[in-house]
DOBADO-905490 format. One record per residue (C-alpha): residue number from 0; residue in one letter; x, y, z. Coordinates in steps of 0.001 Angstrom, whole numbers, always signed. Last residue first. Example, Ala and Ser with C-alpha at 12.3 -4.5 7.8 and 13.67 -1.06 7.14 Angstrom:
REM residues 2
+------+------+---------+---------+---------+
| resi | resn |    east |   north |      up |
+------+------+---------+---------+---------+
|    1 |    S |  +13670 |   -1060 |   +7140 |
|    0 |    A |  +12300 |   -4500 |   +7800 |
+------+------+---------+---------+---------+
***
This chain:
REM residues 285
+------+------+---------+---------+---------+
| resi | resn |    east |   north |      up |
+------+------+---------+---------+---------+
|  284 |    K |  +93510 | +153121 |   -9563 |
|  283 |    F |  +91892 | +155400 |   -6979 |
|  282 |    T |  +94697 | +157985 |   -7072 |
|  281 |    D |  +94148 | +158369 |  -10823 |
|  280 |    L |  +90703 | +159852 |  -10127 |
|  279 |    L |  +92315 | +162784 |   -8331 |
|  278 |    G |  +94696 | +163410 |  -11200 |
|  277 |    A |  +91859 | +163334 |  -13690 |
|  276 |    M |  +89890 | +165748 |  -11516 |
|  275 |    K |  +92832 | +168127 |  -11430 |
|  274 |    S |  +93106 | +167967 |  -15221 |
|  273 |    T |  +89353 | +168512 |  -15564 |
|  272 |    S |  +89625 | +171735 |  -13579 |
|  271 |    I |  +86215 | +172859 |  -12358 |
|  270 |    A |  +85517 | +176589 |  -12281 |
|  269 |    A |  +85181 | +176587 |  -16065 |
|  268 |    S |  +81948 | +174659 |  -15596 |
|  267 |    E |  +81176 | +171894 |  -18085 |
|  266 |    F |  +81425 | +169103 |  -15474 |
|  265 |    L |  +79061 | +171104 |  -13269 |
|  264 |    P |  +76226 | +170892 |  -15765 |
|  263 |    R |  +75425 | +174347 |  -17142 |
|  262 |    D |  +73337 | +176855 |  -15225 |
|  261 |    T |  +76524 | +178468 |  -13907 |
|  260 |    I |  +76993 | +178561 |  -10155 |
|  259 |    D |  +76058 | +181185 |   -7569 |
|  258 |    K |  +72445 | +180036 |   -7197 |
|  257 |    R |  +73407 | +176362 |   -7562 |
|  256 |    F |  +71743 | +174994 |   -4411 |
|  255 |    R |  +68693 | +177217 |   -4880 |
|  254 |    E |  +68235 | +176234 |   -8531 |
|  253 |    A |  +69071 | +172611 |   -7796 |
|  252 |    Y |  +66396 | +172393 |   -5092 |
|  251 |    I |  +63544 | +173772 |   -7203 |
|  250 |    P |  +61560 | +176671 |   -5734 |
|  249 |    K |  +57880 | +175872 |   -5111 |
|  248 |    P |  +54759 | +175553 |   -7262 |
|  247 |    K |  +51726 | +174497 |   -5158 |
|  246 |    G |  +51058 | +170803 |   -4947 |
|  245 |    R |  +49154 | +168596 |   -7362 |
|  244 |    Y |  +47420 | +165709 |   -5608 |
|  243 |    L |  +45856 | +162340 |   -6312 |
|  242 |    M |  +46618 | +161860 |   -9988 |
|  241 |    G |  +45378 | +158420 |  -10980 |
|  240 |    I |  +44567 | +155202 |   -9166 |
|  239 |    A |  +42103 | +154751 |   -6298 |
|  238 |    I |  +42246 | +151405 |   -4516 |
|  237 |    K |  +39045 | +150553 |   -2670 |
|  236 |    D |  +39306 | +147065 |   -1127 |
|  235 |    S |  +42012 | +148257 |   +1266 |
|  234 |    P |  +39689 | +150781 |   +2896 |
|  233 |    E |  +40171 | +154444 |   +1875 |
|  232 |    S |  +42953 | +156568 |   +3377 |
|  231 |    V |  +44715 | +157416 |    +102 |
|  230 |    K |  +41535 | +158935 |   -1361 |
|  229 |    A |  +40674 | +160846 |   +1833 |
|  228 |    L |  +44160 | +162338 |   +1846 |
|  227 |    A |  +43590 | +163657 |   -1677 |
|  226 |    A |  +40267 | +165245 |    -693 |
|  225 |    I |  +41876 | +166891 |   +2335 |
|  224 |    Q |  +44840 | +168133 |    +282 |
|  223 |    D |  +42608 | +169793 |   -2333 |
|  222 |    T |  +44659 | +170802 |   -5390 |
|  221 |    H |  +43774 | +167669 |   -7368 |
|  220 |    D |  +40043 | +168349 |   -7001 |
|  219 |    H |  +38291 | +165061 |   -7838 |
|  218 |    V |  +35322 | +165577 |  -10172 |
|  217 |    D |  +37359 | +164313 |  -13137 |
|  216 |    D |  +37181 | +160742 |  -11849 |
|  215 |    I |  +39861 | +158753 |  -10032 |
|  214 |    K |  +40277 | +155361 |  -11663 |
|  213 |    Y |  +39282 | +152192 |   -9817 |
|  212 |    V |  +41249 | +149215 |   -8493 |
|  211 |    Y |  +39115 | +146652 |   -6643 |
|  210 |    E |  +38453 | +144000 |   -9306 |
|  209 |    K |  +41754 | +144418 |  -11137 |
|  208 |    Y |  +43469 | +144051 |   -7772 |
|  207 |    W |  +41931 | +140636 |   -7172 |
|  206 |    G |  +42832 | +139518 |  -10709 |
|  205 |    M |  +46512 | +140283 |  -10146 |
|  204 |    P |  +46635 | +137705 |   -7352 |
|  203 |    H |  +46348 | +138640 |   -3661 |
|  202 |    T |  +48625 | +138045 |    -662 |
|  201 |    G |  +51887 | +138381 |   -2586 |
|  200 |    W |  +54841 | +136012 |   -2379 |
|  199 |    T |  +55182 | +134663 |   -5929 |
|  198 |    I |  +52922 | +136784 |   -8172 |
|  197 |    C |  +53898 | +140009 |   -6394 |
|  196 |    P |  +51200 | +142596 |   -7124 |
|  195 |    Q |  +52625 | +146017 |   -8073 |
|  194 |    V |  +50358 | +148888 |   -7036 |
|  193 |    V |  +52547 | +151767 |   -8226 |
|  192 |    E |  +53364 | +154797 |   -6090 |
|  191 |    I |  +54182 | +157825 |   -8209 |
|  190 |    L |  +55904 | +160645 |   -6363 |
|  189 |    A |  +56872 | +163815 |   -8253 |
|  188 |    L |  +59280 | +166392 |   -6853 |
|  187 |    G |  +59479 | +169645 |   -8748 |
|  186 |    R |  +58722 | +170973 |  -12192 |
|  185 |    I |  +56051 | +168770 |  -13750 |
|  184 |    S |  +56882 | +166851 |  -16929 |
|  183 |    I |  +58417 | +163750 |  -15353 |
|  182 |    G |  +55374 | +163120 |  -13158 |
|  181 |    E |  +52925 | +163849 |  -15963 |
|  180 |    I |  +54653 | +161413 |  -18333 |
|  179 |    I |  +54805 | +158855 |  -15515 |
|  178 |    L |  +51065 | +159236 |  -14899 |
|  177 |    G |  +50291 | +158755 |  -18595 |
|  176 |    K |  +52408 | +155600 |  -18765 |
|  175 |    L |  +50531 | +154264 |  -15740 |
|  174 |    H |  +47235 | +154596 |  -17612 |
|  173 |    D |  +48658 | +152830 |  -20666 |
|  172 |    I |  +50181 | +150045 |  -18562 |
|  171 |    D |  +47115 | +149113 |  -16530 |
|  170 |    G |  +48127 | +145954 |  -14613 |
|  169 |    A |  +51088 | +147706 |  -12969 |
|  168 |    F |  +48634 | +150060 |  -11285 |
|  167 |    G |  +49280 | +153741 |  -10641 |
|  166 |    R |  +49016 | +156083 |   -7685 |
|  165 |    A |  +49793 | +159760 |   -7961 |
|  164 |    A |  +51390 | +162593 |   -6019 |
|  163 |    Y |  +52834 | +165691 |   -7671 |
|  162 |    G |  +54610 | +168726 |   -6229 |
|  161 |    V |  +54559 | +167382 |   -2687 |
|  160 |    D |  +52596 | +169547 |    -244 |
|  159 |    H |  +53996 | +168029 |   +2961 |
|  158 |    V |  +50596 | +166558 |   +3862 |
|  157 |    I |  +50481 | +165025 |    +366 |
|  156 |    A |  +53858 | +163331 |    +856 |
|  155 |    I |  +52762 | +161902 |   +4211 |
|  154 |    G |  +49558 | +160571 |   +2645 |
|  153 |    L |  +51489 | +158909 |    -172 |
|  152 |    M |  +53767 | +157474 |   +2497 |
|  151 |    N |  +50954 | +155606 |   +4240 |
|  150 |    L |  +52936 | +153333 |   +6552 |
|  149 |    P |  +51311 | +150083 |   +7602 |
|  148 |    S |  +49450 | +149852 |  +10929 |
|  147 |    S |  +49839 | +148537 |  +14478 |
|  146 |    E |  +53316 | +147061 |  +13963 |
|  145 |    V |  +53775 | +143417 |  +15005 |
|  144 |    P |  +53648 | +142247 |  +11402 |
|  143 |    G |  +51978 | +138855 |  +10804 |
|  142 |    A |  +51613 | +136037 |  +13322 |
|  141 |    P |  +53985 | +133593 |  +11603 |
|  140 |    L |  +56250 | +136403 |  +10274 |
|  139 |    T |  +57771 | +135389 |   +6904 |
|  138 |    R |  +54464 | +136297 |   +5251 |
|  137 |    R |  +51380 | +136305 |   +7337 |
|  136 |    A |  +49330 | +139423 |   +6584 |
|  135 |    G |  +47653 | +140369 |   +9853 |
|  134 |    V |  +48207 | +144126 |   +9527 |
|  133 |    P |  +48887 | +145021 |   +5899 |
|  132 |    T |  +52535 | +145133 |   +4719 |
|  131 |    T |  +53458 | +148720 |   +3802 |
|  130 |    P |  +56614 | +149052 |   +5947 |
|  129 |    S |  +57807 | +145646 |   +4657 |
|  128 |    A |  +57186 | +142070 |   +5825 |
|  127 |    Q |  +59634 | +139514 |   +4395 |
|  126 |    G |  +58164 | +137746 |   +1368 |
|  125 |    K |  +61170 | +135989 |     -94 |
|  124 |    T |  +64110 | +138275 |    +627 |
|  123 |    L |  +63982 | +139653 |   -2931 |
|  122 |    A |  +60230 | +140201 |   -2640 |
|  121 |    Y |  +60387 | +142512 |    +361 |
|  120 |    L |  +56694 | +143101 |    +969 |
|  119 |    E |  +53683 | +145346 |    +299 |
|  118 |    N |  +54024 | +145062 |   -3502 |
|  117 |    N |  +54617 | +148798 |   -3833 |
|  116 |    H |  +56925 | +149645 |   -6739 |
|  115 |    V |  +57819 | +153267 |   -5991 |
|  114 |    V |  +58460 | +155622 |   -8924 |
|  113 |    V |  +60229 | +158824 |   -7881 |
|  112 |    C |  +60324 | +161650 |  -10465 |
|  111 |    I |  +62986 | +164265 |   -9702 |
|  110 |    D |  +63067 | +168061 |   -9954 |
|  109 |    P |  +64237 | +168440 |   -6357 |
|  108 |    N |  +61752 | +169603 |   -3712 |
|  107 |    R |  +64038 | +169906 |    -669 |
|  106 |    R |  +61525 | +169344 |   +2136 |
|  105 |    L |  +59948 | +166284 |    +491 |
|  104 |    L |  +63445 | +164854 |     -29 |
|  103 |    H |  +63849 | +165120 |   +3738 |
|  102 |    L |  +61055 | +162649 |   +4418 |
|  101 |    F |  +62232 | +160214 |   +1747 |
|  100 |    H |  +65797 | +160213 |   +3095 |
|   99 |    N |  +64464 | +159178 |   +6499 |
|   98 |    G |  +62398 | +156375 |   +4983 |
|   97 |    G |  +65217 | +154918 |   +2891 |
|   96 |    E |  +65761 | +151673 |   +4793 |
|   95 |    G |  +61992 | +151255 |   +5163 |
|   94 |    Y |  +60019 | +153578 |   +2881 |
|   93 |    C |  +62304 | +153589 |    -156 |
|   92 |    D |  +63940 | +150131 |    -131 |
|   91 |    G |  +60965 | +148401 |   +1481 |
|   90 |    D |  +58330 | +149984 |    -738 |
|   89 |    G |  +60471 | +149422 |   -3823 |
|   88 |    T |  +62580 | +151786 |   -5924 |
|   87 |    V |  +62930 | +153460 |   -9289 |
|   86 |    V |  +64324 | +156976 |   -8983 |
|   85 |    L |  +64232 | +159234 |  -12011 |
|   84 |    T |  +66479 | +162029 |  -13229 |
|   83 |    T |  +65822 | +163683 |  -16594 |
|   82 |    L |  +69212 | +165334 |  -16960 |
|   81 |    A |  +69515 | +169092 |  -17472 |
|   80 |    P |  +69706 | +169596 |  -13692 |
|   79 |    N |  +73280 | +168259 |  -13752 |
|   78 |    A |  +75197 | +168404 |  -10468 |
|   77 |    A |  +72158 | +169170 |   -8310 |
|   76 |    H |  +70009 | +166480 |   -9963 |
|   75 |    I |  +72821 | +163928 |   -9674 |
|   74 |    G |  +73253 | +164768 |   -5991 |
|   73 |    L |  +69525 | +164435 |   -5321 |
|   72 |    A |  +69495 | +161117 |   -7197 |
|   71 |    V |  +72225 | +159804 |   -4885 |
|   70 |    P |  +70317 | +161102 |   -1855 |
|   69 |    L |  +67176 | +159240 |   -3057 |
|   68 |    A |  +68779 | +155903 |   -3980 |
|   67 |    R |  +70103 | +155242 |    -471 |
|   66 |    G |  +67602 | +152699 |    +849 |
|   65 |    H |  +69878 | +149748 |    +139 |
|   64 |    L |  +73056 | +151059 |   -1452 |
|   63 |    G |  +73096 | +152741 |   -4826 |
|   62 |    N |  +72710 | +151426 |   -8372 |
|   61 |    F |  +73302 | +154305 |  -10786 |
|   60 |    F |  +71954 | +154607 |  -14297 |
|   59 |    N |  +72561 | +156311 |  -17616 |
|   58 |    C |  +70399 | +154886 |  -20399 |
|   57 |    N |  +69610 | +151594 |  -22163 |
|   56 |    L |  +67181 | +150109 |  -19680 |
|   55 |    Y |  +66997 | +146573 |  -18261 |
|   54 |    H |  +69690 | +147106 |  -15637 |
|   53 |    P |  +67782 | +150201 |  -14484 |
|   52 |    F |  +64943 | +147986 |  -13105 |
|   51 |    K |  +67070 | +145788 |  -10858 |
|   50 |    A |  +66108 | +148152 |   -8006 |
|   49 |    A |  +62493 | +146987 |   -8202 |
|   48 |    Q |  +63640 | +143484 |   -7231 |
|   47 |    G |  +65696 | +144839 |   -4355 |
|   46 |    I |  +68564 | +147249 |   -3679 |
|   45 |    G |  +68882 | +150963 |   -4471 |
|   44 |    S |  +67896 | +152665 |   -7713 |
|   43 |    V |  +68761 | +155635 |   -9897 |
|   42 |    V |  +67687 | +156205 |  -13509 |
|   41 |    C |  +69505 | +158888 |  -15492 |
|   40 |    V |  +68091 | +160177 |  -18777 |
|   39 |    A |  +69607 | +162564 |  -21342 |
|   38 |    E |  +71947 | +159907 |  -22767 |
|   37 |    P |  +68959 | +157664 |  -23512 |
|   36 |    A |  +67238 | +160423 |  -25551 |
|   35 |    R |  +63931 | +161801 |  -24273 |
|   34 |    G |  +61177 | +162379 |  -26817 |
|   33 |    L |  +58427 | +162633 |  -24205 |
|   32 |    T |  +56571 | +159783 |  -25921 |
|   31 |    L |  +59757 | +157681 |  -25875 |
|   30 |    L |  +60277 | +158341 |  -22162 |
|   29 |    A |  +56653 | +157404 |  -21415 |
|   28 |    D |  +56861 | +154219 |  -23496 |
|   27 |    K |  +59961 | +153087 |  -21616 |
|   26 |    L |  +58301 | +153884 |  -18276 |
|   25 |    A |  +55091 | +151995 |  -19109 |
|   24 |    K |  +56977 | +148935 |  -20392 |
|   23 |    L |  +59126 | +148763 |  -17259 |
|   22 |    I |  +56033 | +149146 |  -15063 |
|   21 |    G |  +54298 | +146280 |  -16878 |
|   20 |    F |  +57395 | +144100 |  -16571 |
|   19 |    N |  +57384 | +144716 |  -12821 |
|   18 |    S |  +54122 | +142762 |  -12777 |
|   17 |    C |  +56160 | +139560 |  -12767 |
|   16 |    G |  +54972 | +137076 |  -15414 |
|   15 |    P |  +58225 | +135103 |  -15459 |
|   14 |    C |  +60034 | +135968 |  -12196 |
|   13 |    W |  +62493 | +138839 |  -12580 |
|   12 |    Q |  +66097 | +138214 |  -13613 |
|   11 |    N |  +66062 | +139755 |  -17104 |
|   10 |    E |  +69017 | +139014 |  -19360 |
|    9 |    V |  +70642 | +142279 |  -20493 |
|    8 |    Q |  +70310 | +142929 |  -24248 |
|    7 |    N |  +69149 | +146538 |  -24090 |
|    6 |    D |  +65970 | +148462 |  -24781 |
|    5 |    F |  +65743 | +152252 |  -24332 |
|    4 |    V |  +66335 | +153074 |  -28005 |
|    3 |    S |  +63426 | +150845 |  -28944 |
|    2 |    T |  +62818 | +147329 |  -30336 |
|    1 |    K |  +65972 | +145435 |  -29350 |
|    0 |    M |  +65399 | +141704 |  -29691 |
+------+------+---------+---------+---------+
***
Protein backbone atom coordinates (compact mmCIF):
# COMPACT_ATOMS: atom_id res chain seq x y z
CA UNK A 1 0.00 0.00 0.00
CA UNK A 2 1.22 3.49 -0.85
CA UNK A 3 2.13 5.36 2.34
CA UNK A 4 4.19 8.33 1.06
CA UNK A 5 4.59 10.37 -2.10
CA UNK A 6 7.77 8.44 -2.91
CA UNK A 7 6.14 4.99 -2.75
CA UNK A 8 4.95 3.18 -5.85
CA UNK A 9 3.28 -0.13 -6.67
CA UNK A 10 6.24 -1.85 -8.37
CA UNK A 11 6.84 -5.41 -7.14
CA UNK A 12 10.16 -5.60 -5.31
CA UNK A 13 12.73 -8.11 -6.59
CA UNK A 14 15.18 -8.08 -3.69
CA UNK A 15 15.57 -11.10 -1.41
CA UNK A 16 13.14 -11.07 1.54
CA UNK A 17 15.01 -9.44 4.43
CA UNK A 18 17.63 -7.79 2.19
CA UNK A 19 19.37 -4.89 3.91
CA UNK A 20 18.69 -2.79 0.82
CA UNK A 21 15.22 -2.24 2.27
CA UNK A 22 16.79 -0.29 5.13
CA UNK A 23 18.60 2.01 2.69
CA UNK A 24 15.39 2.52 0.69
CA UNK A 25 13.52 3.48 3.86
CA UNK A 26 16.28 5.87 4.95
CA UNK A 27 16.38 7.64 1.57
CA UNK A 28 12.59 8.01 1.35
CA UNK A 29 12.46 9.43 4.87
CA UNK A 30 15.33 11.82 4.11
CA UNK A 31 13.59 13.19 1.00
CA UNK A 32 10.34 13.64 2.93
CA UNK A 33 12.15 15.43 5.78
CA UNK A 34 13.82 17.76 3.26
CA UNK A 35 10.42 18.50 1.73
CA UNK A 36 11.42 17.37 -1.75
CA UNK A 37 8.64 16.68 -4.25
CA UNK A 38 8.93 13.57 -6.47
CA UNK A 39 9.13 15.69 -9.63
CA UNK A 40 12.07 17.62 -8.15
CA UNK A 41 14.16 14.47 -7.60
CA UNK A 42 16.10 12.35 -10.09
CA UNK A 43 17.71 9.08 -9.03
CA UNK A 44 20.28 7.52 -11.37
CA UNK A 45 21.61 3.98 -11.24
CA UNK A 46 23.56 1.45 -13.30
CA UNK A 47 23.23 -2.34 -13.12
CA UNK A 48 22.99 -4.63 -10.09
CA UNK A 49 20.84 -5.20 -7.02
CA UNK A 50 21.49 -1.66 -5.78
CA UNK A 51 20.66 -0.35 -9.25
CA UNK A 52 17.08 -1.67 -8.93
CA UNK A 53 16.59 0.94 -6.22
CA UNK A 54 14.99 3.67 -8.43
CA UNK A 55 12.31 1.21 -9.59
CA UNK A 56 10.87 1.30 -6.08
CA UNK A 57 10.64 5.10 -5.89
CA UNK A 58 8.01 7.44 -7.27
CA UNK A 59 10.26 10.09 -8.84
CA UNK A 60 12.31 10.76 -11.97
CA UNK A 61 14.92 8.10 -12.58
CA UNK A 62 17.38 6.85 -15.15
CA UNK A 63 18.84 3.34 -15.37
CA UNK A 64 22.20 3.55 -17.15
CA UNK A 65 24.65 0.93 -18.31
CA UNK A 66 26.84 -1.02 -15.91
CA UNK A 67 29.22 1.41 -14.24
CA UNK A 68 27.90 4.40 -16.17
CA UNK A 69 25.53 6.00 -13.65
CA UNK A 70 27.96 8.78 -12.69
CA UNK A 71 28.39 10.41 -16.15
CA UNK A 72 24.63 10.22 -16.69
CA UNK A 73 24.04 11.97 -13.36
CA UNK A 74 26.68 14.57 -14.27
CA UNK A 75 24.79 15.35 -17.47
CA UNK A 76 21.47 15.63 -15.63
CA UNK A 77 23.06 17.94 -13.06
CA UNK A 78 24.52 20.16 -15.81
CA UNK A 79 21.25 20.29 -17.75
CA UNK A 80 19.06 21.01 -14.72
CA UNK A 81 20.87 22.01 -11.52
CA UNK A 82 17.48 22.65 -9.87
CA UNK A 83 16.90 18.90 -9.60
CA UNK A 84 18.00 16.98 -6.52
CA UNK A 85 20.18 14.44 -8.32
CA UNK A 86 21.24 11.26 -6.57
CA UNK A 87 23.17 8.21 -7.69
CA UNK A 88 22.35 4.86 -6.10
CA UNK A 89 24.92 2.23 -6.97
CA UNK A 90 26.83 -0.80 -5.70
CA UNK A 91 30.51 -1.35 -4.93
CA UNK A 92 30.97 -3.34 -8.13
CA UNK A 93 28.96 -1.00 -10.35
CA UNK A 94 30.61 2.18 -9.01
CA UNK A 95 34.13 1.10 -8.06
CA UNK A 96 34.67 -1.66 -10.63
CA UNK A 97 33.05 -0.88 -13.99
CA UNK A 98 32.58 2.74 -12.93
CA UNK A 99 35.92 3.29 -11.20
CA UNK A 100 37.32 5.65 -13.83
CA UNK A 101 34.16 7.75 -13.81
CA UNK A 102 34.33 7.91 -10.01
CA UNK A 103 37.85 9.33 -10.07
CA UNK A 104 36.95 12.09 -12.52
CA UNK A 105 33.73 12.94 -10.70
CA UNK A 106 35.94 13.89 -7.74
CA UNK A 107 37.72 16.42 -9.98
CA UNK A 108 34.49 17.98 -11.26
CA UNK A 109 32.60 18.44 -7.98
CA UNK A 110 28.99 18.31 -9.20
CA UNK A 111 26.18 18.95 -6.73
CA UNK A 112 25.27 15.26 -6.56
CA UNK A 113 24.81 12.82 -3.67
CA UNK A 114 26.24 9.34 -4.42
CA UNK A 115 25.02 6.49 -2.23
CA UNK A 116 27.11 3.32 -2.63
CA UNK A 117 25.69 0.04 -1.33
CA UNK A 118 28.84 -1.81 -0.26
CA UNK A 119 28.22 -5.50 0.35
CA UNK A 120 31.75 -6.40 -0.80
CA UNK A 121 30.52 -8.53 -3.71
CA UNK A 122 28.41 -8.64 -6.86
CA UNK A 123 25.14 -9.94 -5.45
CA UNK A 124 23.30 -10.11 -8.78
CA UNK A 125 25.94 -12.49 -10.18
CA UNK A 126 25.73 -14.65 -7.07
CA UNK A 127 28.68 -13.63 -4.94
CA UNK A 128 31.31 -12.76 -7.55
CA UNK A 129 34.26 -10.93 -5.96
CA UNK A 130 34.10 -7.14 -6.28
CA UNK A 131 36.71 -4.37 -5.84
CA UNK A 132 35.93 -4.26 -2.10
CA UNK A 133 35.99 -8.02 -1.41
CA UNK A 134 38.36 -8.74 1.52
CA UNK A 135 41.52 -10.73 0.81
CA UNK A 136 40.87 -14.44 1.39
CA UNK A 137 37.09 -14.24 1.14
CA UNK A 138 36.02 -17.28 -0.88
CA UNK A 139 33.03 -16.44 -2.93
CA UNK A 140 32.95 -17.57 -6.57
CA UNK A 141 36.78 -17.73 -6.50
CA UNK A 142 37.94 -20.96 -4.77
CA UNK A 143 41.08 -19.32 -3.36
CA UNK A 144 39.60 -15.86 -2.89
CA UNK A 145 40.53 -12.70 -4.83
CA UNK A 146 43.99 -12.66 -6.38
CA UNK A 147 44.36 -8.91 -5.75
CA UNK A 148 46.57 -7.91 -2.81
CA UNK A 149 44.02 -5.62 -1.17
CA UNK A 150 40.48 -4.27 -1.63
CA UNK A 151 39.94 -0.74 -2.90
CA UNK A 152 39.36 1.97 -0.31
CA UNK A 153 37.34 4.47 -2.34
CA UNK A 154 36.31 6.48 0.71
CA UNK A 155 40.01 7.08 1.33
CA UNK A 156 40.57 8.10 -2.29
CA UNK A 157 37.66 10.55 -2.10
CA UNK A 158 39.03 12.06 1.11
CA UNK A 159 42.51 12.48 -0.40
CA UNK A 160 40.88 14.39 -3.28
CA UNK A 161 39.07 16.70 -0.84
CA UNK A 162 35.54 15.51 -1.61
CA UNK A 163 32.83 17.86 -0.38
CA UNK A 164 31.32 15.29 1.97
CA UNK A 165 32.36 11.74 2.83
CA UNK A 166 30.40 9.52 5.19
CA UNK A 167 29.81 5.88 6.00
CA UNK A 168 26.42 4.57 7.00
CA UNK A 169 24.97 1.21 8.03
CA UNK A 170 21.86 -0.34 6.53
CA UNK A 171 21.00 -1.72 9.98
CA UNK A 172 20.67 1.79 11.48
CA UNK A 173 18.02 3.50 9.38
CA UNK A 174 17.61 6.67 11.44
CA UNK A 175 21.36 7.33 11.50
CA UNK A 176 21.64 6.69 7.76
CA UNK A 177 18.70 9.00 7.11
CA UNK A 178 20.61 11.80 8.84
CA UNK A 179 23.70 11.20 6.69
CA UNK A 180 21.63 11.29 3.49
CA UNK A 181 20.00 14.56 4.57
CA UNK A 182 23.47 16.04 5.14
CA UNK A 183 24.77 14.67 1.85
CA UNK A 184 21.90 16.15 -0.16
CA UNK A 185 22.05 19.47 1.70
CA UNK A 186 25.73 20.27 1.15
CA UNK A 187 26.75 22.09 -2.02
CA UNK A 188 29.07 19.84 -3.96
CA UNK A 189 29.81 16.16 -4.33
CA UNK A 190 28.71 13.96 -1.44
CA UNK A 191 29.76 10.31 -1.10
CA UNK A 192 27.93 8.06 1.34
CA UNK A 193 29.17 4.49 1.44
CA UNK A 194 26.69 2.19 3.17
CA UNK A 195 27.68 -1.06 4.88
CA UNK A 196 25.04 -3.32 3.33
CA UNK A 197 25.36 -6.96 4.47
CA UNK A 198 24.19 -9.44 1.83
CA UNK A 199 22.02 -12.04 3.58
CA UNK A 200 22.48 -14.58 0.75
CA UNK A 201 26.13 -14.39 -0.36
CA UNK A 202 27.79 -12.28 2.32
CA UNK A 203 30.60 -13.41 4.62
CA UNK A 204 29.02 -12.11 7.83
CA UNK A 205 25.40 -11.86 9.02
CA UNK A 206 23.79 -8.58 10.06
CA UNK A 207 24.45 -9.40 13.72
CA UNK A 208 28.23 -9.46 13.14
CA UNK A 209 28.16 -5.92 11.78
CA UNK A 210 25.98 -4.68 14.62
CA UNK A 211 28.70 -5.87 16.99
CA UNK A 212 31.59 -4.10 15.23
CA UNK A 213 29.95 -0.95 13.83
CA UNK A 214 30.44 2.14 16.00
CA UNK A 215 29.42 5.78 15.62
CA UNK A 216 32.04 8.48 15.20
CA UNK A 217 32.07 10.73 18.27
CA UNK A 218 31.96 14.53 18.41
CA UNK A 219 35.71 14.69 19.09
CA UNK A 220 36.47 13.71 15.49
CA UNK A 221 37.54 16.71 13.38
CA UNK A 222 35.61 16.43 10.11
CA UNK A 223 37.96 18.88 8.38
CA UNK A 224 41.10 16.85 9.16
CA UNK A 225 42.03 14.65 6.19
CA UNK A 226 44.57 12.64 8.21
CA UNK A 227 42.03 11.87 10.94
CA UNK A 228 39.43 10.89 8.32
CA UNK A 229 41.89 8.62 6.52
CA UNK A 230 42.74 6.95 9.83
CA UNK A 231 39.04 6.16 10.35
CA UNK A 232 38.65 4.50 6.93
CA UNK A 233 41.92 2.58 7.36
CA UNK A 234 41.01 0.82 10.61
CA UNK A 235 40.97 -3.01 10.85
CA UNK A 236 37.90 -4.75 9.46
CA UNK A 237 36.46 -5.36 12.93
CA UNK A 238 36.28 -1.59 13.58
CA UNK A 239 33.71 0.00 11.28
CA UNK A 240 33.23 3.71 11.92
CA UNK A 241 29.93 5.18 10.71
CA UNK A 242 29.02 8.84 10.49
CA UNK A 243 30.47 11.90 8.79
CA UNK A 244 34.12 11.20 8.07
CA UNK A 245 35.17 14.30 6.18
CA UNK A 246 33.86 17.69 5.10
CA UNK A 247 35.93 19.20 2.30
CA UNK A 248 36.62 22.82 1.58
CA UNK A 249 33.95 24.68 -0.48
CA UNK A 250 34.75 24.55 -4.19
CA UNK A 251 33.06 25.76 -7.40
CA UNK A 252 30.14 23.59 -8.52
CA UNK A 253 30.49 21.84 -11.88
CA UNK A 254 27.18 23.05 -13.33
CA UNK A 255 27.96 26.66 -12.47
CA UNK A 256 31.28 26.53 -14.33
CA UNK A 257 29.86 24.49 -17.21
CA UNK A 258 26.89 26.86 -17.62
CA UNK A 259 28.70 30.17 -17.06
CA UNK A 260 27.36 31.63 -20.31
CA UNK A 261 23.94 29.98 -20.06
CA UNK A 262 20.81 30.99 -18.19
CA UNK A 263 20.37 29.63 -14.66
CA UNK A 264 17.14 27.97 -15.73
CA UNK A 265 16.99 24.33 -16.81
CA UNK A 266 18.16 23.98 -20.39
CA UNK A 267 14.73 22.91 -21.63
CA UNK A 268 13.40 26.33 -20.55
CA UNK A 269 16.12 28.26 -22.36
CA UNK A 270 15.08 30.47 -25.26
CA UNK A 271 18.26 29.35 -27.01
CA UNK A 272 16.79 25.88 -27.44
CA UNK A 273 14.09 25.42 -30.06
CA UNK A 274 11.48 22.93 -28.89
CA UNK A 275 10.19 22.58 -32.45
CA UNK A 276 13.66 21.57 -33.65
CA UNK A 277 13.97 19.12 -30.78
CA UNK A 278 10.59 17.62 -31.64
CA UNK A 279 11.72 17.15 -35.22
CA UNK A 280 14.93 15.52 -34.08
CA UNK A 281 13.08 13.16 -31.75
CA UNK A 282 10.72 12.20 -34.59
CA UNK A 283 13.67 10.74 -36.51
CA UNK A 284 14.02 8.06 -33.82
CA UNK A 285 10.46 6.78 -34.21
